[in-house]
N, C-alpha and C positions, 0 to 999 in steps of 0.2 A: 377872403377869396384870393385865388392866385392872380396876381397882377404884375405886369412888367412894363417898363417905360422904354420906348425906342424913339429917339428924337423927341418930338413933341406929341407923340401918340402914346396913349395908355391902352394897353391890351389886357383884357380880363378873360379868364377862362370861366365859362358858365356851363356847368355840367347838367345834363338831364338825368342820366343814369350812371351810377358808379361802375367801376371796373367789374367785369364779369368774365368768368371762364367760358370759352367756347371751344368745342372739340377741334383740335389742330387740323385733323384730316377733313373736317367740314369746311373750315375757312380756306385752307390751302390744300385741296385734295391732290394736287399734282406735284407738290414740293416734297422731295425725299426727306425722310426723317433725319438723314445724315446732315442735312443743312442745319437743322435745329440743334443737333447734338454738337456740331462744330462751334456754335455761338452760344451754347447754354451758359457759359461762364459769365456772360454779361447780360443775357436776356432774362435769366431767372434771378429772383422770383417775380420781379415786377411785370414782366411781359410774357413769361412762359412758366408754366407749372409742369415740369417733366414727369412727375409722378402721376398726375391726372391726365397727362397728354393733352393739355389745354393751353390755349393762348389767351391773354387777357386784353380786353378791349373796353373802352369807355365810349359813351355817347355824350359828346360835348360840342359846344359852339364857341365862337370867338367874338367878343365885344370890343370894338375899337372906338375910342373917344379921342377926338383931335380937332382943334380949331372950331369948336362949337358943334361938331357933328357927332352923331351917334349911329354907329354902323354895326350890323350883325352879319357875321359870316356863318351861313347855314342855320338851321332852326330845329334840328333834332327830329324826333319821332312824332310828338304831339299826342294829345289825349283823345280818347273816344274813337279811335280809328278801327274800322272794320278790316283787320288783317289776318283772316283765318289761316292763310298759308304761311304766315310769319308769326307764330305764337308769341315770340318775345316782343312783338310790336302791337299785339292785338288788345284793343280796348284798355289802353293804359290810363292810369290816373297819376301822373307825375306832378311835381311841384316846380316845374321849369319856370313859370312866371314868377313864382316866389323867389327862385334863385336870381332871376333877372332883377327883381325888386331889391334883393339884398345887395346887388351891385349898384343900386341907386338909379335904376332905369325902369320906367313904366312903358307899357306898349306904345303909348302916344308919343313918347320921346324918340323913338327910333325913326330915323329919316331914310335909311337905306338898308335893305336886306340883300345880300349877295348869296345866291345859291350856287355853290361850286359845281353841283350837278343835280339831277332829278333822281333821287332814290328816297325810299320811305324814311330813312333815318337822317335826312338832310333837309327836308322841305316840310316836315310835319307841323311845326308851329307857325308856318305861313298863315294858317287859318285856325279857328276854333269854332266849336259847335255852339251856337247861340240858343237861347231859350225857345225860339221859334223853329228849331230843328234844322236851321240852315248853317252851312259853312260860310264864315265871313272872315275877311282879313284880320289877323290878330293885331297888326301894326297899322293903324288907320291912316297914318301920315307918311307911310314909307313907300318908296319905290322898290319893287322887287326885281332885281336884276338877274336874268336867266338867259342862258345861251339859246339862241334860235335853234341850234342843232339838236339840243336835248329837248326843247319844247316840241319840235316837229317829230322827233324820234319816238317820244313816249306818249304823244297824243293819241289816244285810242282811235280817233277818227281816221288816222293814217294807216292803221292796220299793220304796223311792222311786227315781225316775229322776233322776239327778243330772248336773250339768254335767261332773263329774270322771270319770264312767264307772264300769264294774264293778270296776276295779282297787282301788277303795276298800274293797271287801269284805275283801280281804286285810289292809288296814290295820286295820280294825275287829277282825278275828278274831285277829290276832297281837298287837295293841298295846292294845286296849281290853277285849275279852272276858275275857282272863286276870285283869286286875286287878279286874274286876267280879265274876267268879266267886270270887275270893279274898276278897270282902267288903271291899275297900279303896277303893271309889268313894263319893264324895259327889256325887250328881246334884242340882245346884242349879237353881232356876227363880225367876222373879219379876224385880223391878227391881234387885235387887242381892243379893250374898252376901258377908257379912263373914268373912274369915279370922281376923282379930283386930282390935284397936283401930286398927291402922295400915293394914291392907290390906283393900280392898274390890274385889270383882269386879262389873262392870256390863255389861250387854248392849251389843253393838255389831254387830248382825246385818248381813248382806249378803255378806260374803266366804263365810261359811256361815250357816245359820240361827241357830246358837248361838254365833257368834263373840262374844268378849268382850274387855274391857280390864281391867287391874288398876291401881287407883289406890293409890298410897302417900302417906300423910300422916304425917310424922314431924317433930315440932317445927314449925318454920316452913317446912320443905322439902316440895315436892310433886313427884311423878313419876307417869307413866302408862306402863305396859307395854302396847304397842298390838298385839302379835301381828302379824297380816297385814292390819291396817287400811291400812298403806302397805307397798309393796314397793320403792319408790325415793323418794329425796327430791324427785324431780320432783313427787310428789303433794302436797307441802307447798304448792308454788306453783300447782299445777293440781289441786285436790282432786276435780274431776269426772273425772279420768282413771282408768280401771279397768284392771287386768290381765285376762288371759283366764281367770283362775281364780275370779273372783267368781261365786258362784251366783246372786246377785240384785243387779244393778249399781245400780238406784235406791236400794235400802236401803244398799248399801255407800257410795254417795256421801253419803247423809244421815248415816250414822254417822261417816264421815270428817270431814265438816264440823263436826259436833257436837263430836267429841272434840278436833279441832284447835283449835276455838274455846275449849273449856274449858281446854285446856292453855295456850293463849295468855293467857287471862284470869287463870288461877291461877299463872302463872309456873312451870308444871310442866315438868320434863325429860321429853322424849318418847323412849321406848325401843322402836322397832319391832324386829321379829324379824330382818330381813335386811339391815340397813344395815351395810356394811363400814366400814373406817376409823374415824372418830370414833364411829360407832355410835348416838349419842343426841344430841339437840339440844333447845334451847328455840326456840319459834316465836313470831311476832308477827302480828297482824292487819294486812293491807293491803287496805283496801276490803272486798270480799266474798271475798277470798282470804287467803293467808298467806305468810309469808316466814321464812327462817332468821334467828333472832336471834343465837344462838351455839351452837357445839358443845360437847359435854360435856368437862369438865376431868378426865380420868382421872389416876390416880396409879399 
């Protein structure tokens, strides 16, 4: 499995679904094709298939082990979900827990789950369907850390009208409500939330109201786990380009530029949720935009 060591933290990529092509104009309906063509030389073939007019995305999570702690950032889609409006998420049977086991982690070993935001491909393995037909926490000893802003926004009881539509009610009810009812949620708010001396969550709203990024500071090394701040490396070079899934595009652009700038200035390794291939990268400033500096060196 892909692993990298930063300071005294070991980071492992745990994939739920491999890279898959998705129609470019479905994921990025408002981004002109000329943007893709301008960057085709470094996006293809790993992130872009020009002939099929598809971009490549993976469903993956990040496992952090440091100082005796076992932390998951995001939990993928999950199995057995009723997602008729999202066919690629509907009634899956993946081997995610087997992938986690291959990394040496059992569900009971995880002490913290950080949800960068509440979407169906980031909170699914928060729970699993048990033999009695109930959704129960997958990680029985974990605290599930979720932003209060997202919790309130996606809670069907609050009746918000969202860009993602009514299918998000199912996501909340099977992947968030059970862990909250089990007393395992930590709902954070404010300008940051510290997990420990090395990990800090900070708001990065726009994709969802409570979207966040997770900063790692260990020794002299820095990293930022960016969730859905970026869906394609194109957005490094074109940070104002938004996918069709951002709830509030102006805020998403502002958050993207801010976090990319901080990552560049701090020399931090950037870990977005859906980049296939190298998966993580360092970036640098180029005028008012950004560029790839180098890809992560996994072992």
